[in-house]
C-alpha positions as CSV (number, residue, x, y, z in Angstrom):
1,M,-38.9,-34.3,-52.7
2,E,-40.8,-35.8,-50.6
3,A,-42.8,-38.8,-50.6
4,R,-45.0,-40.8,-48.5
5,L,-46.9,-44.0,-48.3
6,T,-49.1,-45.3,-45.5
7,W,-48.9,-48.6,-43.7
8,D,-51.6,-50.1,-46.1
9,E,-49.6,-48.9,-49.0
10,F,-46.6,-49.8,-47.7
11,L,-47.5,-53.6,-47.9
12,Q,-49.8,-53.2,-52.1
13,L,-45.3,-52.6,-53.5
14,P,-44.9,-55.6,-55.6
15,R,-43.0,-58.3,-52.6
16,S,-39.2,-59.7,-53.5
17,Q,-38.0,-63.0,-51.5
18,A,-34.4,-63.6,-50.2
19,T,-32.0,-65.8,-48.5
20,M,-29.0,-64.7,-47.3
21,D,-26.5,-65.4,-44.6
22,L,-26.5,-62.3,-42.0
23,H,-22.8,-61.7,-40.9
24,C,-22.8,-59.6,-37.5
25,V,-19.6,-57.6,-36.2
26,T,-19.2,-59.3,-33.3
27,R,-18.0,-62.7,-35.4
28,W,-21.2,-64.0,-35.5
29,S,-23.3,-65.4,-38.7
30,K,-26.8,-66.5,-39.6
31,F,-27.2,-68.8,-42.2
32,D,-30.1,-69.5,-45.0
33,T,-32.3,-67.0,-43.4
34,R,-34.7,-66.0,-45.6
35,W,-36.7,-62.7,-45.9
36,E,-39.5,-60.6,-47.3
37,G,-39.9,-57.4,-48.6
38,V,-39.7,-55.0,-50.7
39,A,-36.9,-54.4,-52.6
40,L,-35.4,-50.9,-53.3
41,R,-35.1,-51.7,-57.4
42,T,-38.1,-52.9,-57.8
43,L,-39.5,-49.7,-56.0
44,V,-36.5,-47.3,-58.5
45,E,-37.2,-49.4,-61.5
46,Q,-40.8,-49.2,-61.7
47,G,-41.0,-45.4,-61.0
48,L,-42.5,-45.6,-57.4
49,V,-39.1,-44.2,-56.3
50,K,-37.4,-41.5,-59.3
51,L,-33.8,-41.0,-58.2
52,K,-31.9,-37.3,-59.1
53,P,-28.5,-38.2,-61.2
54,C,-26.7,-36.8,-57.6
55,A,-28.0,-39.7,-55.3
56,R,-25.5,-41.8,-54.3
57,Y,-25.8,-42.5,-50.9
58,L,-29.1,-43.6,-48.8
59,M,-30.1,-43.0,-45.0
60,Q,-31.9,-44.9,-43.5
61,H,-33.7,-43.9,-40.6
62,A,-35.0,-45.8,-37.8
63,E,-36.5,-44.9,-34.6
64,Y,-34.6,-42.9,-32.4
65,G,-32.5,-40.6,-34.1
66,F,-30.1,-44.3,-34.5
67,T,-29.3,-43.7,-38.8
68,V,-27.7,-46.3,-40.6
69,N,-26.1,-44.7,-44.1
70,L,-25.2,-47.6,-46.9
71,P,-24.1,-45.8,-50.6
72,V,-27.4,-46.3,-53.3
73,T,-24.8,-49.0,-54.9
74,V,-25.3,-51.5,-52.9
75,A,-29.0,-50.5,-51.7
76,L,-30.2,-51.3,-55.8
77,Q,-29.0,-54.4,-54.8
78,E,-30.9,-57.9,-54.8
79,N,-29.6,-58.5,-51.6
80,F,-30.4,-55.6,-50.0
81,L,-35.1,-55.3,-48.7
82,L,-36.5,-53.3,-46.9
83,A,-37.9,-56.6,-45.0
84,T,-41.6,-57.4,-43.2
85,H,-41.3,-60.9,-43.0
86,Y,-38.3,-62.8,-41.5
87,D,-38.9,-66.6,-41.7
88,G,-42.3,-67.1,-43.7
89,Q,-44.0,-64.4,-41.1
90,P,-44.2,-60.6,-39.7
91,L,-40.8,-59.3,-38.1
92,T,-40.9,-59.4,-34.3
93,P,-39.9,-55.8,-32.5
94,E,-36.8,-57.7,-31.6
95,H,-36.1,-58.4,-35.1
96,G,-37.3,-53.9,-36.1
97,A,-40.9,-54.6,-36.4
98,P,-43.0,-53.2,-38.8
99,L,-40.2,-52.7,-41.2
100,R,-36.3,-52.7,-41.4
101,G,-33.6,-52.0,-44.1
102,V,-32.0,-55.8,-44.4
103,V,-28.4,-57.1,-46.3
104,G,-27.1,-60.3,-46.1
105,Q,-25.0,-62.7,-48.1
106,I,-26.7,-64.6,-51.3
107,V,-24.9,-67.2,-51.5
108,G,-23.9,-68.2,-55.2
109,R,-24.1,-64.0,-56.2
110,D,-19.8,-62.9,-55.0
111,E,-20.9,-60.0,-57.6
112,L,-23.1,-58.8,-54.8
113,K,-20.6,-56.6,-52.1
114,T,-21.8,-57.6,-48.5
115,P,-22.0,-55.4,-45.9
116,Y,-22.7,-56.3,-42.1
117,L,-25.7,-56.7,-40.6
118,W,-25.5,-53.6,-39.1
119,K,-25.9,-51.5,-42.8
120,G,-29.5,-52.5,-42.2
121,A,-31.9,-50.3,-40.6
122,K,-34.1,-51.9,-37.4
123,W,-37.4,-49.8,-37.0
124,L,-37.1,-48.5,-40.1
125,R,-39.5,-45.1,-40.8
126,G,-37.3,-43.4,-43.9
127,L,-35.2,-42.8,-46.4
128,E,-33.4,-40.3,-47.6
129,F,-31.5,-40.1,-50.9
130,M,-28.0,-38.4,-50.0
131,S,-25.3,-36.5,-53.1
132,A,-22.6,-36.9,-50.4
133,D,-22.2,-40.1,-48.0
134,R,-22.5,-39.1,-44.0
135,P,-22.1,-41.1,-41.9
136,G,-24.6,-43.0,-39.8
137,F,-24.9,-43.9,-35.2
138,W,-22.8,-46.9,-35.9
139,E,-20.0,-45.2,-37.6
140,Q,-19.9,-41.4,-35.7
141,A,-18.9,-44.4,-33.1
142,G,-15.2,-45.7,-35.2
143,Y,-17.2,-48.4,-37.3
144,H,-15.9,-48.5,-40.3
145,N,-17.8,-46.8,-43.2
146,E,-18.1,-49.1,-45.6
147,A,-18.4,-52.9,-43.9
148,E,-17.2,-55.1,-46.4
149,V,-17.3,-58.6,-44.7
150,W,-15.0,-60.2,-46.1
151,K,-12.9,-57.8,-45.6
152,E,-13.8,-57.6,-42.5
153,E,-14.1,-53.8,-42.4
154,R,-14.9,-54.2,-38.8
155,F,-13.6,-50.4,-37.6
156,G,-13.1,-47.3,-38.7
């Protein structure tokens, strides 16, 4: 079942904040980044998104056909946001305005899976829940499907 929200409707949804360390596949990290947006977990808990029992994967659809795949279990963690703000300010186009998926490490929360930053799509336009995984843009180009930082899963 498809659901659509206007930008104004999206901005009225419950907000979350997270301070995360971001890790890039090119071996740089940025620490203590502050993000604000809407947690997918909150949308599910409030019944705004109803996941079918078969929903195991999330495909983030962005501008120009760019896609990013992620297990639903990771997308429902506290370290994944549908972000609208970075460091207290609305996202800039360079950082994925007006909306991006962002995933990072929350220090002290070692139980949360931490994928590399590429597992969050800039310029996000839609979410697709899937029963079977499909590779996103970077995975089709040879990047590792799991992308776990601590295992250094950069390339497939």
